ROVEX-581146 format. One record per residue (C-alpha): residue number from 1; x, y, z. Coordinates in Angstrom, 3 decimals, m for minus. Layout:
BEGIN
@resi = NUM&c1 = X&c2 = Y&c3 = Z
...
***
This chain:
BEGIN
@resi = 1&c1 = m17.465&c2 = 24.723&c3 = 2.062
@resi = 2&c1 = m14.392&c2 = 25.841&c3 = 0.105
@resi = 3&c1 = m11.221&c2 = 23.832&c3 = 0.555
@resi = 4&c1 = m8.286&c2 = 25.632&c3 = 2.187
@resi = 5&c1 = m5.993&c2 = 27.285&c3 = m0.351
@resi = 6&c1 = m3.017&c2 = 25.121&c3 = 0.667
@resi = 7&c1 = m4.972&c2 = 21.904&c3 = 0.086
@resi = 8&c1 = m6.167&c2 = 23.148&c3 = m3.294
@resi = 9&c1 = m2.569&c2 = 23.745&c3 = m4.331
@resi = 10&c1 = m1.579&c2 = 20.252&c3 = m3.192
@resi = 11&c1 = m4.528&c2 = 18.685&c3 = m5.018
@resi = 12&c1 = m3.565&c2 = 20.544&c3 = m8.182
@resi = 13&c1 = m0.005&c2 = 19.265&c3 = m7.824
@resi = 14&c1 = m1.241&c2 = 15.685&c3 = m7.452
@resi = 15&c1 = m3.476&c2 = 15.980&c3 = m10.515
@resi = 16&c1 = m1.099&c2 = 17.765&c3 = m12.865
@resi = 17&c1 = 2.410&c2 = 16.821&c3 = m11.810
@resi = 18&c1 = 4.058&c2 = 13.456&c3 = m12.131
@resi = 19&c1 = 3.598&c2 = 11.420&c3 = m8.972
@resi = 20&c1 = 6.553&c2 = 9.180&c3 = m9.702
@resi = 21&c1 = 10.190&c2 = 9.601&c3 = m10.514
@resi = 22&c1 = 10.885&c2 = 9.553&c3 = m14.230
@resi = 23&c1 = 10.711&c2 = 5.963&c3 = m15.414
@resi = 24&c1 = 13.616&c2 = 4.571&c3 = m17.437
@resi = 25&c1 = 11.369&c2 = 1.809&c3 = m18.816
@resi = 26&c1 = 9.887&c2 = 2.745&c3 = m22.181
@resi = 27&c1 = 9.395&c2 = m0.646&c3 = m23.884
@resi = 28&c1 = 5.960&c2 = m1.315&c3 = m25.383
@resi = 29&c1 = 5.832&c2 = m4.551&c3 = m23.400
@resi = 30&c1 = 5.036&c2 = m2.538&c3 = m20.262
@resi = 31&c1 = 1.876&c2 = m1.218&c3 = m21.922
@resi = 32&c1 = 0.759&c2 = m4.700&c3 = m22.966
@resi = 33&c1 = 1.600&c2 = m6.493&c3 = m19.726
@resi = 34&c1 = 0.159&c2 = m3.761&c3 = m17.479
@resi = 35&c1 = m3.143&c2 = m3.968&c3 = m19.362
@resi = 36&c1 = m3.146&c2 = m7.744&c3 = m18.951
@resi = 37&c1 = m2.477&c2 = m7.376&c3 = m15.214
@resi = 38&c1 = m5.379&c2 = m4.952&c3 = m14.988
@resi = 39&c1 = m7.779&c2 = m7.333&c3 = m16.743
@resi = 40&c1 = m6.685&c2 = m10.291&c3 = m14.631
@resi = 41&c1 = m7.019&c2 = m8.213&c3 = m11.446
@resi = 42&c1 = m10.560&c2 = m7.205&c3 = m12.369
@resi = 43&c1 = m11.468&c2 = m10.826&c3 = m13.123
@resi = 44&c1 = m10.041&c2 = m11.953&c3 = m9.786
@resi = 45&c1 = m11.912&c2 = m9.163&c3 = m8.025
@resi = 46&c1 = m15.200&c2 = m10.206&c3 = m9.608
@resi = 47&c1 = m14.723&c2 = m13.873&c3 = m8.729
@resi = 48&c1 = m13.379&c2 = m13.500&c3 = m5.175
@resi = 49&c1 = m15.558&c2 = m12.903&c3 = m2.121
@resi = 50&c1 = m13.736&c2 = m10.165&c3 = m0.232
@resi = 51&c1 = m14.590&c2 = m9.024&c3 = 3.273
@resi = 52&c1 = m13.013&c2 = m6.224&c3 = 5.319
@resi = 53&c1 = m12.541&c2 = m6.640&c3 = 9.067
@resi = 54&c1 = m11.902&c2 = m3.097&c3 = 10.250
@resi = 55&c1 = m11.267&c2 = m2.225&c3 = 13.875
@resi = 56&c1 = m13.654&c2 = 0.200&c3 = 15.679
@resi = 57&c1 = m10.607&c2 = 2.424&c3 = 16.250
@resi = 58&c1 = m9.998&c2 = 2.656&c3 = 12.506
@resi = 59&c1 = m13.677&c2 = 3.166&c3 = 11.698
@resi = 60&c1 = m13.857&c2 = 6.127&c3 = 14.100
@resi = 61&c1 = m10.671&c2 = 7.639&c3 = 12.673
@resi = 62&c1 = m11.766&c2 = 7.163&c3 = 9.068
@resi = 63&c1 = m15.297&c2 = 8.468&c3 = 9.666
@resi = 64&c1 = m13.848&c2 = 11.629&c3 = 11.196
@resi = 65&c1 = m12.221&c2 = 12.381&c3 = 7.838
@resi = 66&c1 = m8.656&c2 = 11.962&c3 = 9.083
@resi = 67&c1 = m5.887&c2 = 10.508&c3 = 6.951
@resi = 68&c1 = m3.680&c2 = 7.466&c3 = 7.617
@resi = 69&c1 = m0.953&c2 = 5.220&c3 = 6.170
@resi = 70&c1 = m1.592&c2 = 1.621&c3 = 5.125
@resi = 71&c1 = 1.127&c2 = m0.974&c3 = 5.832
@resi = 72&c1 = 0.998&c2 = m4.435&c3 = 4.206
@resi = 73&c1 = 3.589&c2 = m7.165&c3 = 3.834
@resi = 74&c1 = 5.180&c2 = m7.295&c3 = 0.385
@resi = 75&c1 = 3.905&c2 = m10.788&c3 = m0.437
@resi = 76&c1 = 0.257&c2 = m9.782&c3 = 0.120
@resi = 77&c1 = 0.061&c2 = m6.879&c3 = m2.314
@resi = 78&c1 = m0.958&c2 = m8.892&c3 = m5.391
@resi = 79&c1 = m4.662&c2 = m8.854&c3 = m4.520
@resi = 80&c1 = m4.963&c2 = m5.347&c3 = m3.087
@resi = 81&c1 = m5.584&c2 = m3.532&c3 = m6.379
@resi = 82&c1 = m9.263&c2 = m4.388&c3 = m6.830
@resi = 83&c1 = m10.459&c2 = m4.121&c3 = m3.187
@resi = 84&c1 = m8.851&c2 = m0.670&c3 = m2.803
@resi = 85&c1 = m9.939&c2 = 0.735&c3 = m6.146
@resi = 86&c1 = m11.093&c2 = 4.342&c3 = m5.970
@resi = 87&c1 = m10.096&c2 = 4.712&c3 = m2.319
@resi = 88&c1 = m7.501&c2 = 7.470&c3 = m2.855
@resi = 89&c1 = m4.551&c2 = 5.158&c3 = m2.241
@resi = 90&c1 = m1.025&c2 = 6.167&c3 = m3.201
@resi = 91&c1 = 1.411&c2 = 3.266&c3 = m3.233
@resi = 92&c1 = 5.191&c2 = 3.408&c3 = m2.977
@resi = 93&c1 = 6.530&c2 = 1.322&c3 = m5.865
@resi = 94&c1 = 10.166&c2 = 0.422&c3 = m6.444
@resi = 95&c1 = 12.076&c2 = 1.676&c3 = m9.488
@resi = 96&c1 = 12.668&c2 = m1.888&c3 = m10.672
@resi = 97&c1 = 11.363&c2 = m3.205&c3 = m13.987
@resi = 98&c1 = 8.807&c2 = m5.333&c3 = m12.125
@resi = 99&c1 = 7.659&c2 = m2.237&c3 = m10.267
@resi = 100&c1 = 7.024&c2 = m0.504&c3 = m13.588
@resi = 101&c1 = 4.199&c2 = m2.922&c3 = m14.376
@resi = 102&c1 = 2.399&c2 = m2.177&c3 = m11.098
@resi = 103&c1 = 3.007&c2 = 1.572&c3 = m11.408
@resi = 104&c1 = 1.196&c2 = 1.522&c3 = m14.752
@resi = 105&c1 = m1.713&c2 = m0.533&c3 = m13.384
@resi = 106&c1 = m2.449&c2 = 1.629&c3 = m10.319
@resi = 107&c1 = m4.002&c2 = 4.603&c3 = m12.212
@resi = 108&c1 = m6.440&c2 = 2.182&c3 = m13.866
@resi = 109&c1 = m7.854&c2 = 1.572&c3 = m10.372
@resi = 110&c1 = m7.925&c2 = 5.256&c3 = m9.419
@resi = 111&c1 = m4.690&c2 = 5.051&c3 = m7.427
@resi = 112&c1 = m1.428&c2 = 6.982&c3 = m7.533
@resi = 113&c1 = 2.093&c2 = 5.590&c3 = m7.754
@resi = 114&c1 = 5.207&c2 = 7.131&c3 = m6.246
@resi = 115&c1 = 8.411&c2 = 5.499&c3 = m7.436
@resi = 116&c1 = 11.274&c2 = 4.850&c3 = m5.059
@resi = 117&c1 = 12.542&c2 = 2.596&c3 = m2.272
@resi = 118&c1 = 14.910&c2 = 2.584&c3 = 0.679
@resi = 119&c1 = 17.772&c2 = 1.733&c3 = m1.685
@resi = 120&c1 = 17.019&c2 = 4.170&c3 = m4.532
@resi = 121&c1 = 15.009&c2 = 7.363&c3 = m4.780
@resi = 122&c1 = 13.788&c2 = 7.019&c3 = m1.202
@resi = 123&c1 = 14.177&c2 = 10.602&c3 = 0.009
@resi = 124&c1 = 12.421&c2 = 12.111&c3 = m2.996
@resi = 125&c1 = 9.642&c2 = 9.509&c3 = m2.822
@resi = 126&c1 = 9.009&c2 = 10.148&c3 = 0.877
@resi = 127&c1 = 8.783&c2 = 13.907&c3 = 0.287
@resi = 128&c1 = 6.281&c2 = 13.264&c3 = m2.471
@resi = 129&c1 = 4.255&c2 = 10.934&c3 = m0.242
@resi = 130&c1 = 4.126&c2 = 13.646&c3 = 2.406
@resi = 131&c1 = 2.700&c2 = 16.128&c3 = m0.123
@resi = 132&c1 = 0.187&c2 = 13.616&c3 = m1.443
@resi = 133&c1 = m0.953&c2 = 12.609&c3 = 2.040
@resi = 134&c1 = m1.690&c2 = 16.276&c3 = 2.785
@resi = 135&c1 = m3.876&c2 = 16.310&c3 = m0.326
@resi = 136&c1 = m6.005&c2 = 13.515&c3 = 1.135
@resi = 137&c1 = m4.449&c2 = 10.391&c3 = m0.365
@resi = 138&c1 = m3.608&c2 = 7.411&c3 = 1.839
@resi = 139&c1 = m0.014&c2 = 6.186&c3 = 1.366
@resi = 140&c1 = 0.349&c2 = 2.407&c3 = 1.131
@resi = 141&c1 = 3.760&c2 = 1.011&c3 = 2.055
@resi = 142&c1 = 5.235&c2 = m2.504&c3 = 2.111
@resi = 143&c1 = 7.569&c2 = m2.248&c3 = 5.135
@resi = 144&c1 = 9.672&c2 = m5.275&c3 = 4.127
@resi = 145&c1 = 9.972&c2 = m4.297&c3 = 0.459
@resi = 146&c1 = 11.375&c2 = m4.170&c3 = m2.058
@resi = 147&c1 = 14.043&c2 = m6.784&c3 = m1.268
@resi = 148&c1 = 13.436&c2 = m8.020&c3 = 2.271
@resi = 149&c1 = 14.236&c2 = m9.630&c3 = 4.579
@resi = 150&c1 = 10.713&c2 = m11.012&c3 = 4.616
@resi = 151&c1 = 8.460&c2 = m9.807&c3 = 7.460
@resi = 152&c1 = 11.082&c2 = m7.352&c3 = 8.742
@resi = 153&c1 = 9.978&c2 = m3.728&c3 = 8.805
@resi = 154&c1 = 12.315&c2 = m0.989&c3 = 7.593
@resi = 155&c1 = 12.390&c2 = 2.637&c3 = 8.689
@resi = 156&c1 = 10.613&c2 = 4.220&c3 = 5.696
@resi = 157&c1 = 6.992&c2 = 3.874&c3 = 6.806
@resi = 158&c1 = 7.887&c2 = 4.895&c3 = 10.368
@resi = 159&c1 = 9.755&c2 = 7.975&c3 = 9.138
@resi = 160&c1 = 6.745&c2 = 8.919&c3 = 7.003
@resi = 161&c1 = 4.381&c2 = 8.511&c3 = 9.980
@resi = 162&c1 = 6.631&c2 = 10.643&c3 = 12.177
@resi = 163&c1 = 6.957&c2 = 13.452&c3 = 9.632
@resi = 164&c1 = 3.258&c2 = 13.560&c3 = 8.696
@resi = 165&c1 = 1.760&c2 = 12.760&c3 = 12.103
@resi = 166&c1 = m0.431&c2 = 10.137&c3 = 10.441
@resi = 167&c1 = m1.064&c2 = 6.761&c3 = 12.112
@resi = 168&c1 = 0.026&c2 = 3.500&c3 = 10.507
@resi = 169&c1 = m2.787&c2 = 1.024&c3 = 9.811
@resi = 170&c1 = m1.445&c2 = m2.565&c3 = 9.582
@resi = 171&c1 = m3.485&c2 = m4.683&c3 = 7.145
@resi = 172&c1 = m3.204&c2 = m8.465&c3 = 6.894
@resi = 173&c1 = m4.586&c2 = m10.278&c3 = 3.838
@resi = 174&c1 = m5.699&c2 = m13.893&c3 = 3.752
@resi = 175&c1 = m6.596&c2 = m15.838&c3 = 0.598
@resi = 176&c1 = m8.331&c2 = m19.211&c3 = 0.504
@resi = 177&c1 = m7.364&c2 = m19.892&c3 = m3.102
@resi = 178&c1 = m3.793&c2 = m19.038&c3 = m4.071
@resi = 179&c1 = m0.371&c2 = m20.300&c3 = m5.057
@resi = 180&c1 = 3.000&c2 = m19.165&c3 = m3.757
@resi = 181&c1 = 5.880&c2 = m18.014&c3 = m5.960
@resi = 182&c1 = 9.459&c2 = m18.982&c3 = m5.107
@resi = 183&c1 = 10.598&c2 = m15.372&c3 = m4.709
@resi = 184&c1 = 12.361&c2 = m13.888&c3 = m1.662
@resi = 185&c1 = 9.007&c2 = m12.812&c3 = m0.199
@resi = 186&c1 = 7.088&c2 = m15.982&c3 = m1.144
@resi = 187&c1 = 4.640&c2 = m13.851&c3 = m3.098
@resi = 188&c1 = 1.043&c2 = m15.056&c3 = m2.816
@resi = 189&c1 = m0.794&c2 = m15.027&c3 = m6.127
@resi = 190&c1 = m4.591&c2 = m15.199&c3 = m5.860
@resi = 191&c1 = m6.655&c2 = m17.663&c3 = m7.865
@resi = 192&c1 = m10.311&c2 = m17.112&c3 = m8.825
@resi = 193&c1 = m13.423&c2 = m18.314&c3 = m7.016
@resi = 194&c1 = m11.984&c2 = m18.054&c3 = m3.515
@resi = 195&c1 = m12.343&c2 = m15.894&c3 = m0.417
@resi = 196&c1 = m10.255&c2 = m12.970&c3 = 0.784
@resi = 197&c1 = m10.166&c2 = m11.456&c3 = 4.269
@resi = 198&c1 = m8.576&c2 = m8.073&c3 = 4.934
@resi = 199&c1 = m7.957&c2 = m7.618&c3 = 8.659
@resi = 200&c1 = m7.006&c2 = m4.264&c3 = 10.184
@resi = 201&c1 = m4.660&c2 = m4.358&c3 = 13.156
@resi = 202&c1 = m4.123&c2 = m1.840&c3 = 15.931
@resi = 203&c1 = m3.272&c2 = 1.631&c3 = 14.636
@resi = 204&c1 = 0.289&c2 = 2.717&c3 = 15.399
@resi = 205&c1 = 1.085&c2 = 6.332&c3 = 16.233
@resi = 206&c1 = 4.621&c2 = 7.706&c3 = 15.923
@resi = 207&c1 = 6.051&c2 = 10.934&c3 = 17.317
@resi = 208&c1 = 9.486&c2 = 12.514&c3 = 17.717
@resi = 209&c1 = 10.036&c2 = 10.717&c3 = 21.027
@resi = 210&c1 = 9.121&c2 = 7.267&c3 = 19.726
@resi = 211&c1 = 11.698&c2 = 4.483&c3 = 19.954
@resi = 212&c1 = 12.076&c2 = 3.421&c3 = 16.301
@resi = 213&c1 = 13.191&c2 = m0.123&c3 = 17.163
@resi = 214&c1 = 10.144&c2 = m0.637&c3 = 19.370
@resi = 215&c1 = 7.805&c2 = 0.792&c3 = 16.738
@resi = 216&c1 = 9.262&c2 = m1.532&c3 = 14.086
@resi = 217&c1 = 8.735&c2 = m4.525&c3 = 16.374
@resi = 218&c1 = 5.171&c2 = m3.446&c3 = 17.138
@resi = 219&c1 = 4.430&c2 = m3.034&c3 = 13.435
@resi = 220&c1 = 5.817&c2 = m6.486&c3 = 12.649
@resi = 221&c1 = 3.750&c2 = m8.045&c3 = 15.423
@resi = 222&c1 = 0.557&c2 = m6.280&c3 = 14.349
@resi = 223&c1 = 1.023&c2 = m7.243&c3 = 10.692
@resi = 224&c1 = 1.756&c2 = m10.861&c3 = 11.582
@resi = 225&c1 = m1.248&c2 = m11.052&c3 = 13.925
@resi = 226&c1 = m3.559&c2 = m9.487&c3 = 11.328
@resi = 227&c1 = m2.268&c2 = m11.878&c3 = 8.659
@resi = 228&c1 = m2.779&c2 = m14.905&c3 = 10.912
@resi = 229&c1 = m6.340&c2 = m13.840&c3 = 11.710
@resi = 230&c1 = m7.072&c2 = m13.211&c3 = 8.015
@resi = 231&c1 = m5.793&c2 = m16.662&c3 = 7.082
@resi = 232&c1 = m7.917&c2 = m18.252&c3 = 9.803
@resi = 233&c1 = m11.025&c2 = m16.428&c3 = 8.578
@resi = 234&c1 = m10.711&c2 = m17.839&c3 = 5.048
@resi = 235&c1 = m9.602&c2 = m21.371&c3 = 6.007
***
């Protein structure tokens, strides 16, 4: 069956146009470090036993061919590259220098990167995410990124869900073998030869009548519950 003309146009835009704001970072170090991150991520993926715990609600939605938005806490994103490789994910990445490394790694795993955050480039990035979601890619957002406070959802992912009509899928990640960095988000860095659990929480639907404060609270609760369950599964 031929794809609708509108979707073909969107797919062409995703393939041929830049999916991120123009990067100001041109140093050769970004090429070297991003390739190192890719190799390390692949090694960790090979040596970590990863299991998905998807809800029946999500399975039904996904199997019907419908799109959705992933939401994960900022400190759990370090191990999500390998498990979600080739799954048509488009991640919102900040315009910071650290974000540049991840933005360069994502295409190596068959993912897209849109650059921006709530503090800079947010409006343009959200418009781009809306276009890309219509082309069949699944946006992935860290609701408490890029600067926190930790485990406190911001409006961006909720605004995107309201404008696109797509549900938010909270995902909690648990790692049995990791160390924690002393950053604002207490970033969890995976170590090899461990276990990883990815737990899907209750899908959250947003419409024009939704109370944003209540949706944010629900998202925080679902992400925290999914994270707790994931950590219990790998302990």
